[in-house]
N, C-alpha and C positions, 0 to 999 in steps of 0.2 A: 728679597731674592727669588724671584721665580725661576721653575725648574733647576734649584740647586740642591747638591747631595752632600748628605752628611756620612762619612763613614766612621765608626764609633769602635776602637781597637779596644778590645777588655783585657781587664787585667789577667784572670784567668779565664783561658779558653774554654775550660770544662763548666764554669759554674754560671750556667744558661740562665737560671729564676735572677740572681743576681746582677747580671750583665744586662737583660732586659729592665729589670726595675730603673736602674742608674741610668740606662738611655732613654727610658720615658722621663725621667727627673730633669735630665739635661736638655732633653729636646723642649719641654713645658718651660724650662728657664729661658731658653733661645725664644720661643714664642710669646713669651711674657714681654720682650723687646720689641717683638714686631719681626723676628727672624723665623721664618716656617720653611721647612726644609720639603721638598716635593719627594724626595726620597731619603730614606733612613736606613743604613744596613749595618750590622753587627758583624764585627771581624771575631770569631772564635770557631770551635771546632765543628759548627753547625753547616760551615760554606768550606768548600776547598780551597787551597793556597791559591791556584791560579784565579779563583772567584775573587779572593780577597786582593790580590795583587789587580784586579782589574777595578774592583770596587774604588780601591784607594787613589788608583791612577786618575780615575774619573769623578771624585771628589773634590768639590769648592771647600769643604770642611773637613780636617782630619782631627778627631778629637782621641788622645791618647789617654785613658783612663787611668784613674788613681788606684791604689792598692798595692799587691805584692810587687816590688819593683824588679826583682830577681825571677819570680815567675814570668812575669810579661815579658822582660827582655828574651827568655827561653824560648817563649811562643812566638815570639816576632822572628825570631832567627830561625826557627824550626820552619815556621811557613815561610822564609826567604823573603821577608816585608821590607828590609832596611833599604835595599837599592830604589825600589818604590816608593818609600815614604821620603827618600832624598830626594827623588827627580818629581815629588808631586809638586804642581803647580799652585794648588790652593793653599789656603791657610791651615796651619798644623796647631793645634793646642794641645799643649801638655798639663795635666793636672795633677798636682802632689807628686805621685811616682812617676807619672807621665812626664812631668816635666825633668824630672830625675836623668832619665834614659836617653832625653834629645841630644845630650853631649856627646862629642866626639870620643872621648876618654872618659869615662863615668869614676868619679871617685866618692864611693858610698860607705860614709861614716860609719862606724860601728854602731849598732842601736839595739840594745836588749829587748828594748819595748816593741820591736818591730821583729825580733828574731833574727837578727841580723849579728852575730856573736863576733865577728871580726868585721875588719875593715876589708872592702871589697873593692877590685878595680877592673873593670873590664871595655870591652868595645863598645859602646853605646851606637846609637842611630846615627849619629854625626850630623846633626841640624845646626846645632851651636857650639862655640869654642868655650864655652863656660859650664861649670857646675853648678847645680842648686839643692840646696838643704831646706824642704818645703816646710810649714808648720815650726817655724823657729819659736823656741820658748826657752827663754834664759833661766826660766825656773829650774829646769831638767839638767843642773850642775855637770852629771856624769857624761850625759849626752854632749853637752857644750865643748867638754874636754875631746870626746871623741871625735867632733868636727873639726876642732883645733889641730888634731892630731893629723887628720886627714887632709888639712888644708896645708899642711907640709908639702904635701905631694904636687898641688894645684889649688888656685884660688878657689873660695865656696861662696857662692851669694847666699847667704840665710835670708830665707824671705818668711817675712810672718803673715798671718793669715790674712786675707784681703789683698796682698801685693802679689805682683806680677811683672814681668819683664816681656817687653815686646822687642823683637828683633825683625828687622826687614831691610834686605839687603846689608849695608854696611851701618845701619841705624839700629843702636840700641839704647832703649829708655826704661829705666825702673820707675814702677809705680806704686807709691806706698812705702811703709817702713821695711827696712830691709838693715842688714850687717855683712859687711865683707871680710871673710875670714881669709888673711893673707899671710 
């Protein structure tokens, strides 16, 4: 991908060292597959919201990082990035928590391990019409109960690690193991 640009949207806009570390890890993973970006930009408090919107608008790949789901959506909304993310013509990849907030209406199950003490419903980025529960683990019976409760509002795709969903236009495909809570 000559002259391609990557926009890496941080989970915590103030955690510069952690963000830079993960930007490098994921850039190296892309490079190991022959995908080298001519420009890599981090979206966090080190750049202005205007610059962040310009970077995303010109990116061929936007990476929504994992981490604190609620903190990242607050940063995205504070920076006014939702409209820009919706209009981005490149590929948007959501990893872990990044995949959760891609929904139009996010149904976030209670998860004590992640300090989410109650189910949370909020307007997400609006890139997809479905909800994701990443890192699905049926051995966590209490959390499975919380996912089932949340799925009474809207269906939730529980994705095991190494699984992913690809949406392109009207095409929707799931790769790897998953469970639909409905």
